[in-house]
C-alpha positions in Angstrom: 0.0 0.0 0.0 1.1 3.5 -0.7 1.5 6.0 2.2 -1.3 8.5 2.7 1.2 11.3 2.8 4.0 11.8 0.3 6.3 14.7 1.2 6.9 17.1 -1.7 10.6 17.9 -2.0 9.8 21.4 -3.3 8.1 22.4 0.0 8.9 22.0 3.7 7.2 19.3 5.6 4.7 21.6 7.2 3.8 23.0 3.7 3.3 19.5 2.4 1.1 18.6 5.3 -1.0 21.8 4.7 -1.3 21.0 1.0 -2.3 17.4 1.8 -5.0 18.6 4.3 -6.3 21.2 1.8 -6.7 18.6 -0.9 -8.4 16.2 1.4 -10.7 19.0 2.6 -11.6 19.8 -1.0 -12.3 16.2 -1.8 -14.6 16.0 1.3 -16.4 19.2 0.3 -16.9 17.8 -3.2 -18.3 14.6 -1.7 -20.7 16.6 0.4 -21.9 19.3 -1.9 -20.4 18.9 -5.4 -22.2 18.2 -8.7 -23.1 14.6 -9.3 -20.3 14.1 -11.9 -17.7 15.6 -9.4 -19.1 13.4 -6.6 -18.9 10.3 -8.9 -15.2 11.1 -9.7 -14.3 11.3 -6.0 -16.5 8.3 -5.0 -14.5 6.2 -7.5 -11.7 6.6 -4.9 -13.8 6.0 -1.8 -11.6 3.4 -0.3 -8.6 5.6 -0.7 -10.5 8.6 0.7 -11.6 6.5 3.7 -7.9 5.5 4.3 -6.7 9.1 4.0 -9.4 10.5 6.2 -8.7 7.8 8.8 -5.0 8.7 8.8 -5.8 12.4 9.1 -8.3 11.8 11.9 -5.8 9.6 13.8 -3.0 12.2 13.4 -5.3 15.1 14.3 -6.6 13.3 17.4 -3.0 12.8 18.6 -2.1 16.4 17.9 -5.2 17.8 19.6 -5.3 15.5 22.6 -2.9 17.7 24.6 -0.4 14.9 25.1 3.1 15.7 26.5 5.8 15.9 23.9 7.3 12.6 25.0 4.1 10.8 24.2 3.7 12.5 20.9 7.3 11.4 20.0 6.3 7.7 20.4 3.5 8.1 17.8 4.2 7.2 14.1 2.3 9.9 12.2 1.0 9.3 8.7 0.3 12.9 7.6 2.9 15.1 9.3 6.5 15.2 10.4 7.0 15.0 14.2 9.3 18.0 14.0 6.4 20.2 12.8 3.7 19.0 15.2 3.2 22.4 16.8 3.0 24.2 13.4 0.5 21.8 11.8 -1.7 21.4 14.9 -4.0 24.4 13.9 -4.3 23.1 10.3 -5.6 19.7 11.6 -8.0 21.5 14.0 -9.4 23.5 11.1 -9.6 20.4 8.8 -11.6 18.2 11.2 -15.1 19.4 10.5 -14.5 19.0 6.7 -13.1 15.5 7.3 -16.1 14.6 9.4 -18.4 15.8 6.6 -16.4 13.5 4.3 -17.0 10.6 6.7 -20.7 11.4 6.5 -20.7 11.5 2.7 -18.8 8.2 2.6 -21.4 6.7 5.0 -24.1 7.3 2.3 -24.5 4.7 -0.4 -25.5 7.4 -2.8 -24.1 10.9 -3.0 -25.8 13.4 -0.7 -28.5 15.5 -2.1 -27.6 19.1 -3.0 -28.5 21.8 -0.5 -31.4 24.1 -1.2 -32.0 27.4 0.5 -35.5 26.5 1.7 -34.6 23.1 3.2 -31.1 23.6 4.5 -29.1 20.5 4.1 -30.6 17.2 3.0 -28.1 14.6 4.2 -28.6 11.2 2.8 -29.1 8.3 5.2 -26.4 5.8 5.7 -27.1 2.3 4.6 -25.7 -1.1 5.4 -23.6 -0.8 2.2 -21.7 2.0 3.9 -19.8 -0.3 6.2 -17.9 -1.7 3.2 -16.1 1.6 2.8 -15.9 2.6 6.5 -14.0 0.4 8.9 -14.7 0.2 12.6 -11.5 2.1 13.2 -12.7 5.1 11.1 -16.1 5.1 13.0 -14.3 5.0 16.4 -11.9 7.7 15.3 -14.8 9.9 14.2 -16.6 9.6 17.5 -13.4 10.1 19.4 -12.5 13.3 17.5 -15.9 14.7 18.2 -15.6 14.0 21.9 -12.1 15.5 21.8 -13.3 18.7 20.0 -16.4 19.1 22.3 -14.1 18.8 25.4 -11.7 21.5 24.1 -12.1 24.5 26.4 -10.2 26.9 24.1 -12.5 26.4 21.0 -15.7 28.2 20.3 -17.7 25.8 18.0 -19.9 27.3 15.3 -23.4 26.2 14.7 -22.3 24.5 11.5 -19.6 22.6 13.3 -22.1 21.4 15.9 -24.4 20.3 13.1 -21.6 18.3 11.6 -20.8 16.6 14.9 -24.5 15.6 15.4 -24.8 14.4 11.8 -21.6 12.3 12.2 -22.7 10.8 15.5 -26.1 9.9 13.9 -24.4 8.3 10.9 -22.1 6.2 13.1 -24.9 5.0 15.3 -27.0 4.0 12.4 -24.1 2.1 10.8 -23.2 0.5 14.1 -26.8 -0.7 14.7 -27.1 -2.0 11.1 -23.9 -4.0 11.4 -24.9 -5.5 14.8 -28.3 -6.5 13.3 -26.5 -8.8 10.8 
């Protein structure tokens, strides 16, 4: 398997991490609200997207957990260089809501419906087929990241972020109950 993060020799490691997170955020945004042909193009890589999102969520949770430096040094990151952990921490924090929206979009068997001004968002409902793309680890990471973000005293969450958290929790619970029913 290829690594989720490939450093770009023309940039510093922190810049490469920022570029990777930006591209991943864009892909998640396309999954959530892009045109059907754009969504189809990204969904063709859904297994890779799930792997990249999982790696970014794992790395982001380590960075945002407030662990001492000695504990962070024992971790093997997939998306950043340990020397840059302080510099990339805010980028991971900013990316997490987009990544969670990507998880929700991957939960749905069909692309989510476009937003309309009168109805707000029309998120599609996760189905039992969703579990083929999402592993248990990604579901656990998503829930853990939400708990971590909600427990952060230094962050003021926007209404949109809270909606993403609730939507992600709902999707994970539906998938979990569907997989236990089998």
